[in-house]
N, C-alpha and C positions, 0 to 999 in steps of 0.2 A: 769490693764493697768494704766500708768500715766495720769494725767489730764493736758491738755495743754491749757494755756491762751496766746494768741498771744499779744505781746507788741510792735512788730516792724517787719520789713521785714525780718531781719536775726537773731533776738533775741527773745526768748520766755521764759516764766517762767514755769518750770516743777514742779508739786506737786505730790509727791509719796503718795498714799492713806495710805500705811502701816505706814508711819512715820509722815506725815504732813509737812515734810521739803520741802521747795521750794528753787530752785537754778536756775541760768540762764543757758540757753542752746543756743548754736550757731548753726544755721541751714543753710544748703546748699541745693539747689534744682537743678535738671537738667531735661530737657525735650527732648525727641526724638520723631519725628513724621515721620516715613517712609511711603510713598505712592507709591504703585507699580501697574503697569498694565503689565500683563504677559499672554502669550499664551502657553498652555501646550498641546501637541498633544496627550497625553495618560496619564492623571493624575492618573488613577487607575492601570496602568501598566498591562493591560490585553494583551493576545497574539493574540486575534482576535476581530473583530468588534470594533476597536479602534475609540474613539471619542474625538475630541479636545475641549478644553474649554478655554475661555478668562476670567481671574480673575482680579478684581480690589480689592486691599488690602490696607487698611489704618490701621496702628497700633500705635496710640499714646501711649506714656509711660512716666509717671512722677515719679521721685524718690526724696524723701526727706531724708537727713541724718543730724541728730542732734547730737552734742557733748556737754556733760555736765560733767565736772570733768573727772571721769574715765569711764563714760557710753557713749555708742554710740547707738542711736536709728535710725532704718531704716524703711521707709514706701514707698511702691511702689504701683502704680495703673496703669494698662494698659488695653487695649481692642484691640482685633483683629477683624476688620470689613471686611468681605469678600462679594463681590457681583460677582455672576457667570452668564455666558451667557447660561449655561444649568444646572439648579438646579437638574435635574435627575441624574447627574454625580457628580457635586460638589455643595453642598448646600450653600445658603446664610448663613452667620454666624455673630454673635456679641459675641465673646468669651472674658470673663473677665480674668484678671490676677491680683490677690491681694497678696501683700507680706508685712510682718512685721517682724522686728527682733530687738533684744537687745543684746548688748555685753558689758561686763565689764572687764576692765583690773585690775589685781592685781599686787602685788609686785613680784610674782613668776610666773604669767601666766595669766589666765583669764577664763571666762565662759560666756555662753549666750544661748539664745533661738531664734528660728525662726519658722515661719509658712507661708504657701503659699496655695492658692487655685487658680487653673487654669483650664479652659476648652479649649479644642483644638480638631482639626479635627483628626480622626483616620488615615488620609492620611499623617499627618505631625508630629506625635508623636512617642513615642517609639514603637508603634504598627507597623508602617511601618519600623522603624529602625531594628526591630527584624524579619522582613521578612514577616509579616502577611499582606496580601493584602485583604482589606475589603471595603465594600461600605463606602461612606463618612458619618460617624457617629460622635458621640461626646464622647471623653474621659473626665471625670471629675476627677481631681486628687487633693487630699488634703494631705498635708505633714506637719508634726510637728517634730521639732528636737531640740536637745540640744548638747552643747559641753563644755568641760573644758580642760584646759591644766595647767601643773605645771612643774617648773624647778626642776629636781632632783639634779642637780649640775650645774656648770658653763657652761658645754657643753651638758648636757643631758636633754631632755624634754619628758614628758609623755603626750600624747594627746588622748582623747576619744571623739568619735562622735556617737550619737544615733539619728535615724530617723524612724518615723512611717509614712507609706504611705497608703492611701485608694484610690483605682482606681475603677471607675464604667464606664460602656459602655451602650449605647442604641442600641447595635447590639447583637442579640441573639447568634451569632457564637463566640463572645468574652466573656471571663470569668472575672467577677468582682473579685477583690482580695484585701487582706491586706498584707502589708510587713513590718516587723520590722527588722531593720538593725543596727548593732553596729560595729564600727571599732576602735580598740585600737592600737596606734602607739607609738613606742619608737624611738626618733630621737637623733642622736649624731653628733655634729659638729666636724668633724675630723680636719678641717682646715677652713680658711676663704672661701675657694672655694668648699669644699667637705662636704656634709652632708650624713651620713649613716642612714638608717632607717630599722626597722622591723615592720610588721603590721599584725594583725590578724583580718579578717573580718568574721562576722557571720550574716546570714540572715534567717528569717523565712517567708515562703510563706503560706498564708491561703486563699484558694478560698472561694467564697460565699457558704453558706449552700445549700446543694442539688446539688452541681456541681459534675460532674463525675471526675473532677480533684482532685488529692490527695494533702494533705499538704506536704510540704517538707522543709528541711533545707539545707543551703549552707554554707560551711566553706572554707575560703581561707587565708592561711598564706603565706606571701611574705617577701622577703628581697630585699633591693635595695639601690641606692644612687642618690643624686642630685648633679650635678657637674657644676660649672661655669667655662667653658673652657677658656673664656676670658670675657671682659666686654660686648662683643656683642654676644657671642655664649654660650648658656646654654643647658644642657642636663640632662636627667634622664633615669635610667634603673632599672627595678625590675623583679624578677622572683619568682614563687611559684607554689603551686598546689591548685586544688579545688576538693572538694568532696561534692556531692549533694546526700542527702538521697532519697530513693524511686526509685533509678535507679540501674540497674544491673552493670553499668560500674565501673571500677576502677578509682581512682583519676586521674585527667588530669592536664597537665601542663598549667600554666597561667603566664602572665607577660606582659611587655611592654617596649618600648623604645621611647624616644622623643628627638628632637633637635629643637632649636629655634635660629634664627640669625636675628639681627636687625642692619642694616648698615645705611649709610647716605642716600642711595637711595633704597637699596634692603632690603626687609623683606621676610623671608622664614621660614617655619616650616615643620616638618615631625614627624608623630607619628604612631606607630603600636602597637597593643595590642590584647590580648585574655582575655575575662572576662565572668562572669556569671551574667545574669540580669533577673529580673522578667518580665513576658510577659502576655499580655492579651490572648495569644494563649494557655495558661495553663502551670503553673509551671515556673521553671527556664530554660533558654536556654543559650547555649554557643555561644558567639559572638566573631568573629575574624575580625579585621578591620585594614585598612591601609589608612592613609590620608596625603596628602601633598599639600602645596600651596606656591606660589611664586608671589611676586608683585614688581613693579619697579616704582619709582617716576620719571615721565618724566620731570616734572618741579615742581614749587611750588604749582600748582593747579590741575595738571593732574596725574593720576596714572593708571596703567594697571596691570593685573595679570591673572594667571591661577591656577586652583586647580583640584584635582582628588581624588577619594576615591574608595576603594574596601572593600566589607563586605561579610562575609560568616556566615550564621546562621545554627546551628545544633539544631533544635527543632522538634516540631510536623510536621512542614512544612519546611524542609531544603531547602535553596535557597542561591543564590549569587546575590548581588546588586553591581553595579558599576556605576560611573558617572565621567564625565570630563567636565570642563567648562572654560570659559574665560570671563573677564569683563574689562570695562574701566570706570573710574570715572572722573568727572570734577567738581571742586569746583566753584560754582557760586558766593558765597559770604562767609564771615566768618561763616554763619549759614546754608547755603544751599549747598547741594551736589547732583549732578545727576549721575546716574550709569546705564550703559547698560550692560546686561549680556546674555550669552548663555550657556546652559547646555544640555549635552546628557546623558540620563539615560538608563540603561539596567538591566533586571532581568532575571536570569536563574533558572530553577527548573527542577529536574529530571521528565521525563514523559510528559513535556509540552514544546511547542515551546517557544523560547526566546521572551521576550516582551521588547520594547524600547519606548523612548519618547524624544522629543525635546522641550526644554523650552526656550523661549525668553522673556526677561523682561526689563522694564524701571522703575527705582526707583528714586524718588525725596525725599530727606531726609532733614528735618529741625531739627537742634539740638541746644540747648542752655545750656551752663554749669551752668547758674545761672538764671533759669526761674522765 
């Protein structure tokens, strides 16, 4: 790691241990502190004996970005503090989120490294997103990754991304695992507005030793394009297949489509996809989801919006999750924004009654672009 000696508010001297060479770096910092009070009528989405919980959540996050010649350094520090009215359902938490990254530009591309360690509730991580409903435990996730890119010609770029993940849980019903993933992409700029790409993704899932879950591999080749329909409307579409070892099924179709529009007052986006992801439920699961949101700027300080999502998981515990919500935000000052929100959630699973919940929250967010 480089050695940092602070010499001013926005400028520092970086000394690289391997070379002893020191040079000036310009730093920018940003801080975001959202504070939320919300009531959730059924946070664990059970179909009987539902119990509501009031949560107070404070999640300060500080990011530092330093630029020195061709290098960019990123440091992030956050913590998610939760206080619950009923700790038998939702526990009190102080979850850290640590991030570090380095990226270097070259004449033909670039390369870099990144690492992250984050703790989070199993009610709010990939565990819930893949359909596993469990008590409020802790997922500890460590990731380390690298990337490189190089221009093969004026229009063609080759990109490779590799990431290793290690996930552990303090719940006996969930499986600790390691995942090694690699994604190789070939991008071609067809025109100023159209980029074609082909991508091969490969993943290795290794459960903890002694687990009843088997190791497995996942392979996903896809082709697609990114398209700037106009200066305000952008889209992407891709399609391919996935084959997961250790299953009796044949390769399944995967892909996605997304649209994003940014207007003077209206912002909206839509995306739908089918993918294969690692799960604490054991092995890879197939995940299909649709998500859309729309917001309207009432004036310079007020904005309102609606959003909805639908998700179907094919794993050990097949299920369907859906939610729809609305929100209203008011800018109180250049640094403070208040937001009132409502969300209805529903979970469906074969053989069980449907489960649903209502969530009402009030969030006050402080943000500063140069903290």
